[in-house]
C-alpha positions in Angstrom: 19.9 11.3 -10.1 16.0 10.9 -9.4 13.1 12.5 -10.5 11.6 14.3 -8.0 8.0 12.3 -7.0 5.2 12.4 -4.2 5.1 10.6 -1.1 1.9 9.0 0.0 1.9 7.3 3.4 -1.5 5.1 2.9 -3.4 4.7 6.5 -5.9 1.8 5.4 -5.6 -1.0 3.1 -8.3 1.2 0.9 -6.3 3.8 0.6 -3.4 1.8 -0.5 -5.2 0.6 -3.2 -6.8 3.8 -4.5 -3.5 5.8 -4.4 -2.0 2.7 -6.2 -4.6 3.0 -9.2 -2.5 6.0 -9.9 0.0 6.8 -13.4 3.5 5.9 -12.0 2.6 5.3 -8.7 5.1 2.4 -6.9 4.8 0.3 -3.8 6.8 0.8 -0.6 7.1 -1.3 1.9 10.5 -2.0 3.5 12.2 -0.5 0.2 15.2 -2.3 0.0 14.6 -3.3 -3.3 12.3 -0.1 -4.4 14.8 2.4 -3.4 18.1 0.1 -5.2 15.5 0.2 -8.4 15.3 4.0 -8.8 19.0 4.2 -8.3 19.7 2.1 -10.7 17.1 4.2 -13.3 15.4 0.6 -14.0 11.9 2.9 -14.0 10.7 6.0 -12.5 7.9 6.6 -10.3 5.8 10.0 -10.4 4.4 8.4 -6.8 5.8 6.2 -3.9 2.4 4.9 -2.0 4.2 3.3 1.7 2.1 0.8 2.9 4.6 0.5 6.0 1.9 2.0 8.6 -1.2 -0.1 7.0 -1.5 -3.0 10.3 -3.8 -5.4 8.6 -1.1 -6.3 6.6 0.9 -7.0 9.1 2.1 -10.4 11.8 1.2 -13.8 11.7 -2.6 -15.3 13.3 -3.9 -19.0 12.8 -6.1 -19.4 10.0 -9.7 -22.0 11.6 -8.2 -24.7 9.1 -4.9 -24.8 11.5 -2.9 -23.2 9.0 -1.3 -19.7 9.3 -1.8 -16.2 7.6 1.0 -13.9 7.5 0.6 -10.2 6.0 2.7 -9.1 3.5 4.9 -6.7 5.8 5.4 -8.9 8.2 9.5 -8.6 8.7 11.6 -10.7 7.3 13.4 -11.0 10.8 10.0 -11.8 12.6 9.5 -14.9 10.2 13.4 -15.9 11.2 12.7 -15.8 15.0 9.3 -17.2 14.6 9.1 -20.0 17.7 5.5 -21.1 15.8 7.3 -21.6 11.9 11.0 -22.6 13.7 8.3 -25.8 14.9 5.7 -26.2 12.2 7.1 -25.1 9.0 11.0 -24.4 9.1 11.8 -24.2 5.7 10.3 -20.9 6.2 12.2 -19.5 8.9 15.2 -21.8 7.6 14.9 -19.6 4.6 14.1 -16.2 6.1 16.8 -16.4 8.5 19.8 -16.6 4.9 18.2 -13.6 3.5 20.7 -10.7 3.1 22.3 -9.5 6.2 20.5 -9.2 10.3 20.0 -5.3 9.1 18.7 -5.5 5.6 16.1 -8.0 7.3 15.0 -6.2 9.8 13.8 -3.9 7.0 12.2 -6.4 4.6 9.1 -7.5 4.4 7.7 -11.3 3.6 5.9 -9.4 0.9 8.9 -7.4 -1.0 11.3 -10.6 -0.6 8.4 -12.5 -2.8 8.2 -9.6 -5.3 12.0 -8.4 -6.0 13.5 -7.3 -8.9 16.1 -9.4 -10.9 19.7 -8.8 -9.4 20.9 -9.9 -12.9 24.4 -7.5 -13.1 22.8 -7.1 -17.0 19.5 -6.2 -16.0 21.2 -4.0 -13.2 23.3 -2.1 -15.3 23.6 0.1 -17.8 22.7 -2.5 -20.5 20.0 -2.4 -22.8 19.3 -6.2 -22.2 15.7 -7.8 -23.7 14.3 -7.6 -20.1 14.4 -3.5 -20.6 13.1 -4.1 -24.1 16.2 -4.7 -26.2 17.3 -7.8 -28.4 20.1 -9.4 -26.7 20.2 -11.1 -23.3 24.1 -10.2 -22.5 24.5 -13.1 -20.2 24.3 -15.8 -22.9 27.9 -14.7 -24.2 28.9 -12.8 -21.5 29.4 -13.5 -17.9 26.5 -16.2 -16.7 28.4 -17.6 -13.9 25.7 -16.6 -11.6 22.4 -17.0 -13.9 20.1 -19.7 -14.8 20.8 -23.8 -15.7 16.5 -24.2 -16.5 15.0 -21.9 -18.5 13.9 -21.7 -22.5 15.0 -18.3 -22.1 14.8 -15.8 -24.1 16.1 -14.2 -20.5 18.0 -15.9 -17.7 17.9 -14.2 -14.7 17.7 -16.1 -11.4 15.0 -15.5 -9.1 16.9 -13.8 -6.3 14.0 -14.8 -3.2 14.7 -17.8 -0.1 11.5 -16.7 0.8 9.3 -18.0 -2.6 11.5 -21.3 -2.9 10.8 -22.6 1.2 6.9 -21.2 0.7 6.3 -23.1 -2.9 7.3 -26.4 -0.8 5.0 -25.2 1.4 2.6 -25.0 -1.1 1.5 -21.7 0.0 -1.5 -19.4 -1.2 -1.5 -16.0 -2.1 -4.1 -13.2 -1.7 -3.9 -10.2 -4.1 -5.8 -7.1 -3.8 -6.6 -4.7 -6.4 -9.1 -2.5 -8.4 -11.2 -5.4 -9.4 -11.3 -7.2 -5.8 -9.6 -9.7 -3.9 -8.5 -13.4 -5.9 -6.3 -16.2 -4.5 -3.1 -17.4 -6.3 -1.5 -20.4 -5.5 1.8 -19.7 -5.2 3.3 -22.2 -8.0 1.4 -20.0 -10.4 2.3 -16.8 -9.0 5.7 -16.4 -10.8 6.1 -15.9 -14.7 8.8 -17.6 -16.9 10.3 -14.6 -19.2 9.0 -16.8 -22.3 5.3 -15.5 -20.7 6.3 -12.3 -19.7 9.5 -10.5 -20.4 9.1 -7.7 -18.6 7.3 -9.1 -15.4 8.0 -11.4 -12.7 4.8 -12.4 -11.3 1.2 -12.0 -12.4 0.6 -8.7 -10.6 -1.1 -6.3 -12.6 0.0 -2.8 -11.6 -2.5 -1.2 -9.0 -3.1 -5.0 -7.2 -1.2 -5.7 -3.9 0.3 -9.3 -2.6 -1.4 -8.7 0.7 -1.8 -12.0 2.5 -0.3 -15.5 2.4 -1.9 -18.8 3.8 0.4 -21.7 4.8 -2.1 -24.8 5.1 -2.2 -26.7 8.2 0.9 -28.8 9.2 0.6 -32.4 8.1 1.3 -35.3 10.7 4.9 -36.7 9.9 6.1 -34.0 7.8 9.3 -32.6 8.0 11.0 -29.7 5.8 14.9 -27.7 5.3 15.8 -25.1 3.9 19.4 -25.4 2.3 21.5 -22.1 0.9 24.6 -22.2 -0.6 26.6 -19.1 -2.0 29.5 -16.8 -2.4 29.7 -15.4 1.1 28.2 -15.7 3.9 26.1 -12.7 4.5 24.4 -10.3 1.6 25.2 -13.0 -1.1 21.9 -13.6 -3.0 21.7 -17.8 -3.9 24.0 -19.9 -6.1 21.8 -23.0 -5.5 19.5 -23.1 -2.5 17.3 -26.5 -2.0 13.9 -26.2 0.2 12.3 -30.0 1.0 9.1 -31.3 2.5 8.9 -34.6 3.3 5.8 -36.5 5.1 7.2 -39.8 6.6 6.0 -42.4 8.6 8.3 -45.4 10.1 11.0 -43.9 7.5 8.8 -43.9 4.4 8.1 -41.3 2.5 4.4 -41.1 1.6 4.7 -37.5 -0.3 7.8 -35.4 -1.1 8.5 -31.7 -2.2 11.8 -30.2 -3.5 12.5 -26.8 -4.8 14.9 -25.3 -5.7 16.3 -21.2 -6.4 19.1 -20.0 -7.8 19.1 -22.1 -10.7 16.0 -20.6 -12.8 14.0 -17.4 -13.5 11.2 -18.7 -10.7 11.5 -20.9 -8.1 12.2 -24.8 -10.1 10.2 -27.8 -8.9 12.8 -30.8 -9.1 9.4 -33.5 -10.0 12.2 -36.4 -10.6 13.6 -35.7 -7.5 9.9 -35.7 -5.6 8.6 -39.0 -8.4 11.8 -40.6 -7.0 11.5 -40.0 -3.4 7.8 -40.9 -3.2 6.8 -44.3 -1.0 10.1 -45.4 -0.4 12.5 -45.7 2.8 14.7 -42.8 2.9 18.8 -43.6 3.5 21.9 -42.7 2.3 21.4 -44.3 -1.5 18.6 -42.8 -2.0 19.3 -39.5 -1.2 22.0 -39.7 -3.6 19.9 -40.8 -6.7 16.9 -38.2 -5.5 20.0 -35.4 -5.8 21.0 -36.9 -9.2 17.3 -37.0 -10.4 17.1 -32.7 -9.1 19.4 -31.8 -11.9 17.6 -33.6 -15.0 16.7 -31.1 -16.9 19.6 -28.8 -17.2 21.3 -27.2 -19.5 23.9 -25.0 -18.1 25.8 -22.3 -19.8 29.3 -21.1 -20.5 30.3 -20.4 -17.3 27.8 -22.4 -14.3 28.0 -25.7 -15.5 29.2 -25.7 -11.4 25.3 -25.4 -10.5 24.7 -28.9 -11.7 27.3 -30.8 -9.6 26.1 -28.3 -7.0 22.1 -29.1 -7.5 23.0 -32.9 -6.7 25.3 -32.4 -3.3 22.8 -30.1 -2.1 19.9 -32.1 -2.3 21.7 -35.2 -1.1 22.8 -33.5 2.1 19.4 -31.9 2.7 18.1 -35.4 2.4 20.7 -36.4 4.4 20.6 -34.3 7.7 16.3 -35.1 7.4 17.4 -38.4 7.5 19.5 -37.6 11.2 
């Protein structure tokens, strides 16, 4: 049973930031993860601060430089359905369309999707794991078929966000607001590996809010895609996912970005695959070699070695689809 808590529906950004800067306060947007965390007793709250009615943090608008600004309260469903994103930032629209179920996409927000807590069954279950202040990552010797193949420990969960992987491929920048004002964080620096912070997934301080996502202007000749592999078509999180962004001119790849999901505690950059692709003509042989390179450095656990082969195949297939 959850303990009682106060509830405030903030009307303005200033009211939300002030309310959040109090002991025991937690932010509420779509609520699809917050309520689950409370039911799972991952933490308790004294006050829930709802930001769902703040119009300034919702929707998508063009930037003067030709890029795009996305408010943190923009729903996953609207991102998946956006004609602008489908045309100019396909990888993000495709990733959003793969999030959870249609009902959850209507309720969940892009900010919440980026900031959701780990879905590891030991963390969510009744286990005193390292992430909850214990001394053991039970996945090391336990059931680890869904866990990380790229991690230095001491925790081996995989980041659950689809949109985080796509936004990494797009080199998004995030606006964070808090008591000290606003700051901009490259998405590549937003997530924290367990060896840097065992009890946090990102750089947000307790009273800070991720308010905006900024995408750069689309590059000429850019192509992008997102591929997600999961046990079931809906609801499930990625076993492996691939976000690709390529700049192609007359069949030659001038720049390549390849990010993986479902394999590490944060979106994982397949730098070796990117290096292999850059400056070469995209063809079937190169796609196969890039798939092999994407799996370099993987250290699978007892039950998740299948993810290594899944990464190789998913990257190869994704490249071939962009070639078509």
